[in-house]
Short mmCIF file of the C-alpha atoms (twelve columns), coordinates in Angstrom:
data_MODEL
# 
_entry.id   MODEL 
# 
loop_
_atom_site.group_PDB 
_atom_site.id 
_atom_site.type_symbol 
_atom_site.label_atom_id 
_atom_site.label_alt_id 
_atom_site.label_comp_id 
_atom_site.label_asym_id 
_atom_site.label_seq_id 
_atom_site.Cartn_x 
_atom_site.Cartn_y 
_atom_site.Cartn_z 
_atom_site.pdbx_PDB_model_num 
ATOM 1   C CA . MET A 1   0.000   0.000  0.000   1 
ATOM 2   C CA . LYS A 2   1.261   3.442  -0.888  1 
ATOM 3   C CA . MET A 3   1.542   5.936  1.950   1 
ATOM 4   C CA . LEU A 4   1.964   9.697  1.835   1 
ATOM 5   C CA . THR A 5   5.691   9.496  2.470   1 
ATOM 6   C CA . LYS A 6   7.940   8.859  -0.482  1 
ATOM 7   C CA . SER A 7   11.299  7.202  -0.888  1 
ATOM 8   C CA . VAL A 8   12.759  10.421 -2.272  1 
ATOM 9   C CA . SER A 9   12.214  11.990 1.142   1 
ATOM 10  C CA . ALA A 10  14.728  9.586  2.641   1 
ATOM 11  C CA . LEU A 11  17.145  10.286 -0.190  1 
ATOM 12  C CA . CYS A 12  16.790  13.999 0.474   1 
ATOM 13  C CA . ALA A 13  17.726  13.469 4.102   1 
ATOM 14  C CA . VAL A 14  20.827  11.505 3.119   1 
ATOM 15  C CA . TYR A 15  22.095  13.539 0.192   1 
ATOM 16  C CA . GLY A 16  20.709  16.975 1.120   1 
ATOM 17  C CA . ILE A 17  21.561  19.752 -1.297  1 
ATOM 18  C CA . MET A 18  22.763  17.375 -4.022  1 
ATOM 19  C CA . LEU A 19  19.173  16.309 -4.621  1 
ATOM 20  C CA . PHE A 20  17.522  19.648 -3.903  1 
ATOM 21  C CA . SER A 21  15.571  19.841 -7.165  1 
ATOM 22  C CA . ALA A 22  14.264  16.293 -6.812  1 
ATOM 23  C CA . CYS A 23  13.302  16.971 -3.194  1 
ATOM 24  C CA . GLU A 24  11.400  20.116 -4.127  1 
ATOM 25  C CA . LYS A 25  9.598   18.398 -6.965  1 
ATOM 26  C CA . GLU A 26  8.466   15.133 -5.440  1 
ATOM 27  C CA . ALA A 27  8.727   15.119 -1.644  1 
ATOM 28  C CA . ILE A 28  5.728   16.249 0.365   1 
ATOM 29  C CA . GLU A 29  5.959   17.772 3.813   1 
ATOM 30  C CA . GLN A 30  3.690   15.236 5.377   1 
ATOM 31  C CA . THR A 31  4.107   13.494 8.729   1 
ATOM 32  C CA . ASN A 32  1.983   10.748 10.203  1 
ATOM 33  C CA . PRO A 33  2.729   10.700 13.958  1 
ATOM 34  C CA . MET A 34  -0.611  9.048  14.792  1 
ATOM 35  C CA . ASN A 35  -0.121  6.218  12.270  1 
ATOM 36  C CA . LEU A 36  -3.340  7.129  10.456  1 
ATOM 37  C CA . SER A 37  -4.721  5.054  7.595   1 
ATOM 38  C CA . VAL A 38  -4.410  6.321  4.033   1 
ATOM 39  C CA . LYS A 39  -8.087  7.337  4.034   1 
ATOM 40  C CA . GLU A 40  -7.635  9.269  7.286   1 
ATOM 41  C CA . GLN A 41  -4.500  10.964 5.947   1 
ATOM 42  C CA . ASN A 42  -6.393  12.038 2.828   1 
ATOM 43  C CA . ARG A 43  -9.311  13.373 4.859   1 
ATOM 44  C CA . ASN A 44  -7.121  15.282 7.333   1 
ATOM 45  C CA . GLN A 45  -4.797  17.011 4.853   1 
ATOM 46  C CA . GLN A 46  -4.623  20.746 5.359   1 
ATOM 47  C CA . ILE A 47  -1.890  23.167 4.332   1 
ATOM 48  C CA . GLU A 48  -0.544  26.336 5.913   1 
ATOM 49  C CA . GLY A 49  -2.828  29.312 5.397   1 
ATOM 50  C CA . GLU A 50  -5.908  27.181 4.718   1 
ATOM 51  C CA . SER A 51  -9.329  27.882 6.244   1 
ATOM 52  C CA . LEU A 52  -12.065 25.256 5.965   1 
ATOM 53  C CA . ILE A 53  -15.352 26.738 4.763   1 
ATOM 54  C CA . ALA A 54  -17.463 23.572 4.671   1 
ATOM 55  C CA . SER A 55  -17.101 19.796 4.687   1 
ATOM 56  C CA . LEU A 56  -19.321 16.942 3.503   1 
ATOM 57  C CA . ASP A 57  -18.836 13.635 5.325   1 
ATOM 58  C CA . LEU A 58  -20.267 10.952 3.048   1 
ATOM 59  C CA . GLY A 59  -19.460 8.056  5.348   1 
ATOM 60  C CA . ALA A 60  -18.251 4.996  3.444   1 
ATOM 61  C CA . LYS A 61  -18.694 6.972  0.197   1 
ATOM 62  C CA . GLY A 62  -15.926 9.439  1.100   1 
ATOM 63  C CA . PHE A 63  -15.676 13.161 1.797   1 
ATOM 64  C CA . ILE A 64  -15.524 16.572 0.079   1 
ATOM 65  C CA . ASN A 65  -13.902 19.650 1.657   1 
ATOM 66  C CA . PHE A 66  -14.309 23.289 0.591   1 
ATOM 67  C CA . SER A 67  -11.485 25.626 1.670   1 
ATOM 68  C CA . ARG A 68  -9.992  29.075 1.147   1 
ATOM 69  C CA . LEU A 69  -6.268  29.771 1.175   1 
ATOM 70  C CA . ASP A 70  -4.725  32.974 2.500   1 
ATOM 71  C CA . ASP A 71  -3.569  33.919 -1.020  1 
ATOM 72  C CA . GLY A 72  -7.175  33.913 -2.247  1 
ATOM 73  C CA . GLU A 73  -7.350  30.452 -3.860  1 
ATOM 74  C CA . LEU A 74  -10.627 28.553 -3.481  1 
ATOM 75  C CA . ILE A 75  -10.078 24.794 -3.113  1 
ATOM 76  C CA . VAL A 76  -12.434 21.830 -3.421  1 
ATOM 77  C CA . SER A 77  -10.905 18.450 -2.562  1 
ATOM 78  C CA . GLY A 78  -12.059 14.975 -1.713  1 
ATOM 79  C CA . VAL A 79  -12.018 11.256 -2.381  1 
ATOM 80  C CA . VAL A 80  -15.399 9.740  -3.209  1 
ATOM 81  C CA . SER A 81  -16.864 6.431  -4.261  1 
ATOM 82  C CA . THR A 82  -16.547 6.176  -8.037  1 
ATOM 83  C CA . GLU A 83  -20.210 5.197  -8.413  1 
ATOM 84  C CA . GLY A 84  -23.200 7.058  -7.085  1 
ATOM 85  C CA . VAL A 85  -21.755 10.233 -5.520  1 
ATOM 86  C CA . LEU A 86  -21.008 12.795 -8.226  1 
ATOM 87  C CA . PRO A 87  -23.649 13.397 -10.898 1 
ATOM 88  C CA . ASN A 88  -23.007 13.287 -14.637 1 
ATOM 89  C CA . VAL A 89  -22.595 17.014 -15.234 1 
ATOM 90  C CA . ASN A 90  -21.274 18.579 -18.434 1 
ATOM 91  C CA . GLU A 91  -21.760 22.239 -17.566 1 
ATOM 92  C CA . GLN A 92  -19.509 24.269 -15.307 1 
ATOM 93  C CA . LEU A 93  -20.544 23.516 -11.742 1 
ATOM 94  C CA . PRO A 94  -19.707 26.145 -9.066  1 
ATOM 95  C CA . PRO A 95  -18.679 24.777 -5.646  1 
ATOM 96  C CA . ALA A 96  -21.973 25.832 -4.029  1 
ATOM 97  C CA . ASP A 97  -23.961 23.914 -6.660  1 
ATOM 98  C CA . LEU A 98  -21.759 20.849 -6.120  1 
ATOM 99  C CA . TYR A 99  -22.377 21.112 -2.379  1 
ATOM 100 C CA . THR A 100 -26.152 21.228 -2.923  1 
ATOM 101 C CA . LEU A 101 -26.230 18.403 -5.501  1 
ATOM 102 C CA . VAL A 102 -24.265 16.032 -3.271  1 
ATOM 103 C CA . SER A 103 -25.784 16.960 0.106   1 
ATOM 104 C CA . GLY A 104 -29.305 18.005 -0.843  1 
ATOM 105 C CA . LYS A 105 -28.830 21.063 1.390   1 
ATOM 106 C CA . GLU A 106 -28.360 24.767 0.752   1 
ATOM 107 C CA . ALA A 107 -24.701 25.730 0.468   1 
ATOM 108 C CA . PRO A 108 -23.178 27.906 3.211   1 
ATOM 109 C CA . LYS A 109 -23.244 31.620 2.441   1 
ATOM 110 C CA . ALA A 110 -19.474 31.806 2.984   1 
ATOM 111 C CA . LEU A 111 -18.905 29.304 0.157   1 
ATOM 112 C CA . ILE A 112 -21.142 31.221 -2.250  1 
ATOM 113 C CA . GLU A 113 -19.414 34.509 -1.405  1 
ATOM 114 C CA . ALA A 114 -15.902 33.023 -1.705  1 
ATOM 115 C CA . TYR A 115 -16.655 31.759 -5.224  1 
ATOM 116 C CA . GLU A 116 -18.237 35.048 -6.296  1 
ATOM 117 C CA . GLU A 117 -15.197 36.950 -5.035  1 
ATOM 118 C CA . VAL A 118 -12.735 34.712 -6.887  1 
ATOM 119 C CA . MET A 119 -14.673 34.807 -10.144 1 
ATOM 120 C CA . SER A 120 -15.119 38.598 -9.955  1 
ATOM 121 C CA . LYS A 121 -11.368 38.839 -10.616 1 
ATOM 122 C CA . TYR A 122 -11.454 36.625 -13.703 1 
ATOM 123 C CA . SER A 123 -10.695 38.183 -17.078 1 
ATOM 124 C CA . THR A 124 -10.631 36.548 -20.496 1 
ATOM 125 C CA . GLN A 125 -7.563  38.648 -21.264 1 
ATOM 126 C CA . GLY A 126 -4.228  37.218 -20.259 1 
ATOM 127 C CA . GLU A 127 -0.970  35.623 -21.285 1 
ATOM 128 C CA . VAL A 128 -1.199  32.345 -23.199 1 
ATOM 129 C CA . ARG A 129 1.409   29.666 -22.527 1 
ATOM 130 C CA . LYS A 130 1.791   26.199 -23.989 1 
ATOM 131 C CA . ASP A 131 0.670   23.340 -21.742 1 
ATOM 132 C CA . GLN A 132 3.188   20.669 -20.747 1 
ATOM 133 C CA . THR A 133 1.730   17.169 -20.663 1 
ATOM 134 C CA . ALA A 134 2.538   13.465 -20.306 1 
ATOM 135 C CA . GLU A 135 -0.296  11.011 -20.971 1 
ATOM 136 C CA . GLY A 136 0.978   7.763  -19.482 1 
ATOM 137 C CA . VAL A 137 0.977   4.439  -21.360 1 
ATOM 138 C CA . ILE A 138 -2.330  3.252  -22.874 1 
ATOM 139 C CA . GLU A 139 -3.739  -0.111 -21.697 1 
ATOM 140 C CA . ASN A 140 -6.496  -2.287 -23.145 1 
ATOM 141 C CA . THR A 141 -8.104  -4.120 -20.203 1 
ATOM 142 C CA . PRO A 142 -9.676  -1.793 -17.612 1 
ATOM 143 C CA . LEU A 143 -11.967 -3.098 -14.862 1 
ATOM 144 C CA . MET A 144 -13.839 0.206  -14.759 1 
ATOM 145 C CA . SER A 145 -15.477 1.227  -18.016 1 
ATOM 146 C CA . SER A 146 -13.665 4.131  -19.636 1 
ATOM 147 C CA . GLY A 147 -17.076 5.238  -20.927 1 
ATOM 148 C CA . THR A 148 -18.342 5.589  -17.354 1 
ATOM 149 C CA . PHE A 149 -15.342 7.742  -16.433 1 
ATOM 150 C CA . LYS A 150 -15.772 9.937  -19.506 1 
ATOM 151 C CA . ASP A 151 -19.468 10.458 -18.745 1 
ATOM 152 C CA . LYS A 152 -18.894 11.461 -15.124 1 
ATOM 153 C CA . TYR A 153 -15.459 13.093 -15.032 1 
ATOM 154 C CA . CYS A 154 -14.678 14.553 -18.480 1 
ATOM 155 C CA . PRO A 155 -17.109 17.489 -18.858 1 
ATOM 156 C CA . GLN A 156 -16.909 19.121 -22.274 1 
ATOM 157 C CA . ASN A 157 -18.028 22.684 -21.558 1 
ATOM 158 C CA . TRP A 158 -14.700 24.093 -20.337 1 
ATOM 159 C CA . ASP A 159 -11.876 26.071 -21.938 1 
ATOM 160 C CA . TYR A 160 -9.597  23.033 -21.886 1 
ATOM 161 C CA . LEU A 161 -9.965  19.296 -21.254 1 
ATOM 162 C CA . TYR A 162 -7.579  16.339 -21.056 1 
ATOM 163 C CA . CYS A 163 -9.357  12.999 -20.638 1 
ATOM 164 C CA . TRP A 164 -6.933  10.071 -20.449 1 
ATOM 165 C CA . THR A 165 -8.420  6.616  -19.908 1 
ATOM 166 C CA . ASN A 166 -6.820  3.185  -19.448 1 
ATOM 167 C CA . ARG A 167 -3.371  4.447  -18.452 1 
ATOM 168 C CA . THR A 168 -0.427  3.167  -16.465 1 
ATOM 169 C CA . GLY A 169 2.718   4.987  -15.327 1 
ATOM 170 C CA . THR A 170 2.959   8.740  -14.752 1 
ATOM 171 C CA . SER A 171 0.666   11.323 -16.346 1 
ATOM 172 C CA . TYR A 172 0.430   15.059 -15.742 1 
ATOM 173 C CA . VAL A 173 -0.654  18.442 -17.058 1 
ATOM 174 C CA . GLU A 174 1.289   21.590 -16.162 1 
ATOM 175 C CA . ALA A 175 -0.535  24.662 -17.461 1 
ATOM 176 C CA . TYR A 176 -0.835  28.416 -16.900 1 
ATOM 177 C CA . LYS A 177 -4.548  28.719 -16.079 1 
ATOM 178 C CA . TYR A 178 -7.107  30.538 -13.914 1 
ATOM 179 C CA . SER A 179 -8.623  27.304 -12.647 1 
ATOM 180 C CA . MET A 180 -7.809  23.588 -12.745 1 
ATOM 181 C CA . HIS A 181 -10.086 20.660 -11.900 1 
ATOM 182 C CA . SER A 182 -8.980  17.048 -11.908 1 
ATOM 183 C CA . HIS A 183 -10.021 13.454 -11.159 1 
ATOM 184 C CA . ALA A 184 -8.148  10.162 -10.956 1 
ATOM 185 C CA . SER A 185 -9.819  6.732  -10.734 1 
ATOM 186 C CA . PRO A 186 -7.675  3.595  -10.392 1 
ATOM 187 C CA . TYR A 187 -9.150  0.353  -11.752 1 
ATOM 188 C CA . ARG A 188 -6.099  -1.680 -10.699 1 
ATOM 189 C CA . GLY A 189 -3.801  -1.070 -7.751  1 
ATOM 190 C CA . SER A 190 -3.502  2.398  -6.225  1 
ATOM 191 C CA . VAL A 191 -2.008  5.716  -7.374  1 
ATOM 192 C CA . ARG A 192 -0.968  9.066  -5.960  1 
ATOM 193 C CA . HIS A 193 -2.753  12.118 -7.287  1 
ATOM 194 C CA . ARG A 194 -1.274  15.552 -6.609  1 
ATOM 195 C CA . LEU A 195 -2.482  19.102 -7.230  1 
ATOM 196 C CA . ARG A 196 -0.145  22.085 -6.844  1 
ATOM 197 C CA . TYR A 197 0.536   25.541 -8.268  1 
ATOM 198 C CA . LYS A 198 3.400   28.000 -8.490  1 
ATOM 199 C CA . SER A 199 3.503   30.971 -6.131  1 
ATOM 200 C CA . PHE A 200 6.358   33.488 -6.452  1 
ATOM 201 C CA . GLY A 201 8.301   30.955 -8.538  1 
ATOM 202 C CA . SER A 202 8.030   28.011 -6.136  1 
ATOM 203 C CA . TRP A 203 5.627   25.082 -6.153  1 
ATOM 204 C CA . LYS A 204 2.901   25.182 -3.490  1 
ATOM 205 C CA . LEU A 205 1.349   21.806 -2.703  1 
ATOM 206 C CA . VAL A 206 -2.445  21.860 -2.440  1 
ATOM 207 C CA . ARG A 207 -3.287  18.157 -2.082  1 
ATOM 208 C CA . ASP A 208 -1.519  14.797 -2.439  1 
ATOM 209 C CA . TYR A 209 -3.895  11.837 -2.085  1 
ATOM 210 C CA . VAL A 210 -3.442  8.087  -2.363  1 
ATOM 211 C CA . THR A 211 -6.406  6.688  -4.299  1 
ATOM 212 C CA . GLU A 212 -7.464  3.045  -4.525  1 
ATOM 213 C CA . VAL A 213 -9.766  0.950  -6.727  1 
ATOM 214 C CA . GLY A 214 -13.386 2.076  -6.367  1 
ATOM 215 C CA . GLU A 215 -12.394 5.644  -5.451  1 
ATOM 216 C CA . THR A 216 -12.147 8.865  -7.435  1 
ATOM 217 C CA . THR A 217 -10.286 11.998 -6.402  1 
ATOM 218 C CA . LEU A 218 -11.959 15.375 -6.687  1 
ATOM 219 C CA . PHE A 219 -9.663  18.397 -7.046  1 
ATOM 220 C CA . SER A 220 -10.652 21.971 -7.929  1 
ATOM 221 C CA . CYS A 221 -8.494  25.077 -7.596  1 
ATOM 222 C CA . TYR A 222 -9.883  28.538 -8.551  1 
ATOM 223 C CA . GLY A 223 -8.122  31.891 -9.076  1 
ATOM 224 C CA . PRO A 224 -7.816  34.638 -7.989  1 
ATOM 225 C CA . LEU A 225 -5.267  34.957 -10.820 1 
ATOM 226 C CA . ARG A 226 -3.658  32.856 -13.509 1 
ATOM 227 C CA . ARG A 227 -0.905  30.609 -12.231 1 
ATOM 228 C CA . THR A 228 1.122   27.652 -13.412 1 
ATOM 229 C CA . ARG A 229 -0.904  24.705 -12.110 1 
ATOM 230 C CA . GLU A 230 -0.233  20.972 -12.187 1 
ATOM 231 C CA . SER A 231 -2.286  17.819 -11.807 1 
ATOM 232 C CA . LYS A 232 -0.109  14.698 -11.664 1 
ATOM 233 C CA . VAL A 233 -0.793  10.979 -11.208 1 
ATOM 234 C CA . PHE A 234 2.323   9.052  -10.219 1 
ATOM 235 C CA . GLU A 235 3.613   6.046  -8.282  1 
ATOM 236 C CA . ALA A 236 1.496   4.178  -10.833 1 
ATOM 237 C CA . SER A 237 3.935   1.779  -12.506 1 
ATOM 238 C CA . GLY A 238 1.969   -1.440 -12.984 1 
ATOM 239 C CA . ASP A 239 -1.251  0.196  -11.782 1 
ATOM 240 C CA . GLY A 240 -4.141  1.141  -14.079 1 
ATOM 241 C CA . TYR A 241 -6.204  4.341  -13.908 1 
ATOM 242 C CA . HIS A 242 -8.155  7.092  -15.640 1 
ATOM 243 C CA . HIS A 243 -7.134  10.775 -15.279 1 
ATOM 244 C CA . SER A 244 -8.950  13.956 -16.329 1 
ATOM 245 C CA . ILE A 245 -7.898  17.603 -16.140 1 
ATOM 246 C CA . TYR A 246 -10.017 20.599 -17.196 1 
ATOM 247 C CA . GLY A 247 -10.742 24.201 -16.311 1 
ATOM 248 C CA . THR A 248 -10.725 27.877 -17.238 1 
ATOM 249 C CA . ASN A 249 -7.915  29.508 -19.235 1 
# 
């Protein structure tokens, strides 16, 4: 089973500055003093400067958290059961609408206001940069239908969309965007799924989840300005998964 500590972290401790770039790129500052399970580690992740706005506890079907960072970013994150939690939605779905669809309850006012504030700063004008991508290796024998994943997690009505099904190995998108949303669903083994963005030239980790068969990650990261953002699935050699990335330019 994969845990949220990586072998490169040990290498960093041994070799220090010689492996600085590798340490910065792959290691996560994550400790597990209480020996929590992977699911508990996923659920409890919170980064410096983060304020939780709302949380949906779905029991055995997972969780979804809605947070605001001190630099203005609005974050939605969770791990949910692949079947029966998220609706098939092809239009852009604001966080408050997602909250209501999943819970059946009215979204908190603070969540509505946080989204409105972030989107009020959006402009269609801005620098265009070429996306950097790696798709992973295509496989032919998934246990989860790729059609099911495409229907639920590859919405078409966005400025950009990458929908990679039946993959193994590493895949990622690094792109200069206003928002980035991403899902990963393993159908064999387990994978790590990470979301991060650049702030003042350095990578800032948002989430780094271990996801297993029957689960789907839910990552969304909004504004308040265009940044270099990355969704990456890794530690997936020999594992099989689907991975989607989409959002606003």
